[in-house]
N, C-alpha and C positions, 0 to 999 in steps of 0.2 A: 504493500500500500504506500509505503514511503517513496518507493521508486516511481509509482504512478503519480503521486502528488508532486514529486520533483519534476517529472517529465512535463506535466501540465503547467506547472508554475514557470517552466522555461519557455512556454509558448506564449508569446506576447501579441500574436496576430493570427489571422486565419492562415496566412502563408506559413507561419511556423507550424501550425497544426498539420498543414498539408505535407510539409517536409517530414514531420515526425511520422505521419501515416505512411508515407512512401517507404520509410525505413522498416516499419513494422509489418506491412502487408505484402503478400506475394505480388509480383508484377501484374499478373492477370487480374487480381482483385483491385489493385490500385488503379490500373488503367481502365477498368470497368467504371469506376467512380469518376476518374479524371478526364476521360476521353470524350470526343464528340463524333459527329458523322463526317464522312467523306474527307475533305481537306481541312476540316475544323476551322473554317473561316468565321462562321457565326460564333463559335466558341471563343475565338480571339476577339471579335468585335464586341461581344457582350462585356468584356472586361475593359477594352480600350475606350469605349464610347463614354464611360462615366467621366473620364478625364477631359472630355470635350465640354464639360459644364463646370464653371467656376463658381465658388461660393462667394457671396458679396455681403459681408457681415455688417450689422448695426453695432454701435458701441454705446457705452454708458447706459446700459439697461440693467435692471436688477435681476440677476440670474443666480441669486443665492439658493433658490429652490428650482430644480428642473424636474419635470414630470414626463416620463416616456410612455405613459399608459395611453391607451386609446380604446375604441370600440370597433368591432368588426361583426357585422350582422347582429348588432345589438348585444354582443358578448364583450364584456370588459376584459381586456388583457393588459398585462403589465408592460409589455414591450410591443412595438409595431412589427415584430418578427414572427412569422408563422412558419412552422416546419412543413416543408413540401412533401408530397408523397414520393418516396424513392423505393424502388423495388429491391428485393433480394438482400435485405440488410443483414441477415445472419451470415452471409459470406464475409462480412466485415467484422462482426462481433457476434458471439453465439446467442446473446440476448436479443439482438436485432431490433425489431420494431418495439419490443417491450422496453428496451433501454431508452429509445427515442421518446416514447410516450411518457415515461417517468420523468425524463429530463424536461419535457414540455410542461408537466405539472409543476416541477420545481421552479421553472421560469415564469409560470403564470401565463402560458400562452396556448395556442391551438396547434394540434398535430393533425395533418391530413393523412390518414393511413392509406396505404396503396392496395389496389386490387391484386397486384403482383407481389404482395407481401409474403414473407416467410413465417409470419405469425398470423393467426386467423383473426377475423373480425371480433369474435368472442374473446380470444385471449388478450387482445390489446385493450378492449373495454374493461376487462377485469383487472388489468395491471395499473390503471391510472384513473384519477379523477379529473384529468385535463379535459377541456372541451375537445371533442373529436369530430372531424369530418371524415367521410369515406370517399376516396377517389375511385371513380368508376369509368368504364368504357361502355359504349353501346355494343354489346356482344350480339352475335347472331342468335344465340340461344336466349330468348326472352325469359324463359323460366329461370335461368341462372340469374338474370338481372333482378327478377322479382324476389328470388331467394335472398340476394344480397340486400335488397331494399328492406325486406322484412326483418332480416337479422340486424341491420343498422337501427331500424325503428325499435326493435325489442331491446337493444343494448344501449340505447340512449345517445346515439350519434346525433349531433345537432345540425349537420348539413351534409348534403350530397355534392360532390365535386366532380363534374364530368370533364374528362380530358378529351379534347376534340382534334388534336393535331397528330393522331396516330391512326390514320386509315390503313397504313402499312408501316412496318418497322423501318426506321432509318438505317442507313448503311454505316455501321460502327466497325471500322476496319481493325482497330486495335483488338476488339473482342474476337473477330474472326481469326486473327493471327494467334491469339492466346488460347483459343478453344473455350471461350467464356460463354457457357450456356448454363441453364439450370435443369438438373443438378450439374455442377461443373464437370467438364471432361478434361482431366489433367493430362496434357501432353508431356513427353519426357522432360523437355526444357522447363515447363511450368511446374512439374513435379519437383524437380531439383531446386528451382527457385523458391517454392513453397517450403521445402524442407530446411532451407537456410533461414527461415523465420520461425524459430522453434516455438515462440509464444503463440503465434497464430496457428501453427501446424498442430500443436498438442490440443489446442482448443477445438480445432476442426475435427480431429480424429476422435475426440472423446465426447463430442456432442451428437445428438440425433441428426439424422441426415437432413441436409438443407433441401427444401422443396418449396413449392408455392402453395401455402397452406389453404388459400381460399379456392384452389382449383383441384388439387389432388383429392381423390375420393369421388369425384363426379363419375357418372356412368361412362365406362370405356377409358378412364384415365387412371394411371397409376404412377409410381415413382420412376418408371423407365423413361430415360431421356427422350427417346424418339417419340413415344406416345404423348408425353407431356408437351413437347414442342409442337407436335402435329395438332394437338387440341387447341393450343393457344393461337397458332397461326390460322386455324380454321375459324376462330371466333372473331377476329378483327374483320369488320364489315366496311369495305370501301364505298358501299352504297348509302351510307348514313347521311341524312339531311336534317334540316331544321325541324321537319315533322317528327323525327325521332326524339329530338330534344323536347318538343312539346309533349310527346307521349310520356317521356320520363318525368317531366315536371308534374304531370297529372298522377303518375304512379306514386311519386314520393310525397307530393303535397306538403312540402316544407321548404326551409331555406335551401336555395339551390345556387351553385357556383359553376361557372364554365371556365376551364383553364385551357389556354392555347390561342387566345384572341390576339391578333396582330394588326387588324385593320379597323378603322372607324366604322365602316359600313357593317362589318360583322358585330361590332360592339352594339350598334344601334339595333340590329336584329335581336340580339340577346336581350336588350333592355325592353324591346317591344313585346317579347314573350313573357316578361315578368321575372327574368333572372335577377336575383338580388345582388350578385357580385360577379365580376369578371376578372380573370387573372391574365394580364398581359404577359405572354410567355412564348418563347420559341423552343421550349423543352430543354433549355440549357445548352442549345447547340447540338442536341443529340438526334434531331429529326432531319428537317430539310436544311441542308447547308446552303449558305448564301442569303439567308433572311437578315433583315436589319437587326441591330441591337434593340432590345426592348426599351431601353431608356430613350432611344431616338424616336419611338412612336408613341410614347406614353402620353405626352401633353395633348396630341391631337385626338387620342382616344378619350381622354378625360373630357375634353371640350365637346366631343360628339355626344356623350351620354349625359353630361351635366350631373344633376343630383338624382337621376333616375336609378342608378345602380352604383354600388361601390366598386372601386377599381383597385386592384392589387398588382404590384409589379413582381415578376419572377425572372430569374436568369442573370447570372454574371456578378452577383453581389459578393464582395469580399471585404468591404470596409463599412463601418458605420456611416461614413460620409456618403457612400453610395445610397444608403437608405434615406439619409437626410435629403439628398438631392431628389430622390424619387417622391418623397412626401411633399417637398416644396413644389414639385411639378404636378401634384394633384392626387397621388396615390394615397389610399387610406392606410395601407400596410404593405409589407414586402414579404415574399416567400424566399426561404433559403433551402438549398438541397445539399450541394457539395460541401459548403462550410461545416455543416453539422456532421456530415459523413466523414470528413477528415477528423473531426473530433471523436467520432465513434471508433474510427480505426486507431486513433492514438490512445484512447482510454475509456472505451465503452460509454456507459451513461454519464460518467463524470466528464468525459471528453466532450460529449454533446453539450452538457451544461457549460463547459468552459468556452465553447464556440459561441453560444448565446451570450454569455457574460462579456466576452471580448467585444462583440458587436454592440451590445447595449451600452457598455461603458463608453465606447466611441461615439455612439449616438448622443448620449447625455453630454459628453464633453464638447462635441461639435455644436450642439444646441446652445450651450453656454457661450461658446466663442462667437456664435452667430448673433447672440443677443436675444435668444428665445427661451421662454420658460416652459411652454407646452408645445405639443405637436401641432396644435391648431394655429400657432403663430408662424409656422413654416409656410411661406408662400413664394410665388414666383419672383418677387423682388429680390430674393436671396440667392437665386440661381441665374447665372448669366451664361449664355453660350460663349465659349472661349473666344471665338473669332470676333464677337461683338465688343468685348472689352479691349481686344488688341487692335481694333481699327479706330 
């Protein structure tokens, strides 16, 4: 425990957690977390584009008390950081989604649990008192969707979060090279690399088999890699339209979020249907490569929907200042994925807590330096496109 505490104390940024996770995780697992699709252009732009916006502080404001709390879908949370749905978390730490959910509770925030999770809807709900969303796709098998919806309702999930940018899987070449599938298929090179990480290797060998807990057990599906992969691929439906969203809204009949919006016209369609929140996201650069950075389309989407739906920004966040800029441009909150996964890989639940702590500390400090006491005081006067100030 002392070594874990020391390891986390030596991490002073998300990049520090990333480097620590790189050392502790096998290459195939780290690159599953770290990588993007095709040439990884969008992955790169998501990060770079935050630097295109400069902070423009006010001075001589009383910032002796700074409050980072906010509300999302009427739920009060202590930080504007929401934990995004990320699949296969038990490949990183054997507690997987349970560790993430418990960390969300400690931080006083929301966790969106994934359909492709390695812990089930029921297990996650029993592990935490954090407010939970459930991330879902429009599967071909509508009975499976109805089953998920009923389980979420029975176990107190507060919102359904539909991901709409995966009609087919993106081309993640790092995963192809590493044999990264669920359950993992260790090639000789990957096997040797994993064995060189004894902490992860022992945990992996001594834990129950990693699989997709919400899918295995369905008729015709078992732990065998080929059958599981075949079932998942068969369920993604490229024919999905806004009519399917309308159907799901009616089935759930509760707070509903759409993740994967990148255009104002799509945001307007979502608002017209009564969607309560949209997440501006390009899937962290893991789907269509070549899409804009989310920060670059945020303001026009906020302007398009006004106050008809809440807007959340996802993808590329590594600093509290990234979140501050997003909120100033109109986002209600931000989602993080890789930052907390780096923490999970570095130190399990405590590593996830450390990732949230680092970001929230940066948010609080940046707010004080900007002259803002509450998140409501963040507005566009505080964020200026870099080229504007330099001209």
